[in-house]
N, C-alpha and C positions, 0 to 999 in steps of 0.2 A: 790749363783751363779746362773745363768741363762743358760738355754740349749734350743734349738729349739726341743729337743725331747718333744713329747707330751705323758707324763707319766699318764695323766689322760685324759680321752676322751672328746673331744669337746673344747680342749685347743688350744693356738696358740703357746705354748711351756711351760716350767716348771721353777719355782723358787725354788731353794733349799736353805733352811736357817738352818744353824747349831745351835745347843744349846749353844756351847761355844762362838760363835759370839753374840747371843742373850744376854748371860750374860755380855759380855763386854758393849753392848749398855745399858742394864739396870742400869750400874753402872755409866754412863754418868751423870754429873750434869745437873740439869735443865730438860727438857723435854725428857726424855728417850724413851717416847712413840712417839714423833715426830722423833726421830732418827731412830727407827725402821721403822717407814713409810717411812722415808727417803731412807734407804737402800732398802727396797721393792720397792719404785718408781724407783729407780737407775737400778735394776734387771728387772722390768718390761720395762724399756726403751730399754734393750737388747732385749728382746721379740719382741718389736716394730721393731727394726732393723733387726730381724731374718724373722718376717712375712713380711716385705716389701723388703725382700733381698737387704736392704741397707748394710749389714754387709760385702756383697762381695766388696762393694767400701770401707767401713771404714777399713776393715781388710781383704784385700785380702789373701787367702789361710791361714787365722787366724794367720798371721804375723803381726807384729807391732800393737798390740790392742790399742794403745794410743787413736786413733780416735774414736773407738767403745767406749771406756769408756767415752770419752768427750760427745759423742752422748748420752750415758745413763745419765751422770750428767744433760746434758742439759735438757732431757725428765723429770728427776725428778724435775728440777726447774719449768718446765711448769706445770706439776701435782701441785705443791705447789702454783703456781699463780691461777691456777683454782679454787683449793679449797679455797684460800684467796677470790676470787670474791664471793664465795657463803657463807663463814663464815669468817667475818672480824676479828675474833679472832684466826684463824688458824695460828699455829706457823711456818710460811714460813721460818723465818731466820733460824730454826733449821734445815734446808735441806742443807743450804750452810755451816752452821758450822759443820755439821755433814760430809758432804763430804770433806770439808776442813781439819777435823781432820784426815781423814784417806788417805791424800795424799801421793804420793811416787810410784815409779815403773811405772809399765805400765798404772797406772791410770793417771798420770801427777802429777806435783807438787801441793801443797795445794792450792796455788793461782790460777792454772789452773782450778782446780776442783770447787773452789768456784766461779770463774768467769763464767764457763759454767753453773752452776746452775742459776746464777744471770741473765744470758742472757735468759735461759729458762723460769725463772720466769717474766722477762720482756715482753716475747712474749705472755704469758696469760695474765697477770694482766694489763700491760699498753697497749699492742698492739692488745689485743683480738683475737689472732689468733686462727683459728680452728685447731684441731688435724693435719689434713693433712697439712696445712701451717706450723705449728710448726716442722712437721717431715722434711719438705724441708729445713726450716730455720736451723734445727738442723744439717742437713747434710751439707749445705753450712758452716755454723760456724765451725764444724769439719774439714772440707777439707781445711779451710783457716788456721786452727791452726798450 
């Protein structure tokens, strides 16, 4: 989970990662390391929304967090696309499959999660958007979902 609280100095927020969830990810078939990175990228997507105060638009009063979750998935996809540009063998597809596998509830359906990751990936890999451009695109994408 992500929190806007600064539990360490010089940070924009904090990502907390439990050992039980880590064990679940390590048991996933294929690239479990990519699954762990995908989850971390999603949580850091929340930190971006806190830092830019987009969270107040995405989930006013912390109600109905679906759009905030979509934003984090989009930003995870953006991270995967940026990494793929630098390292052609980066397992970017694992990001969509990880978010897809953990769909449901406030995060949206499996398809909605996978689609958000894919859109973020395209923003980086195909469209070469900057981080600022991607955060604006992510906000627009999520507000139209």
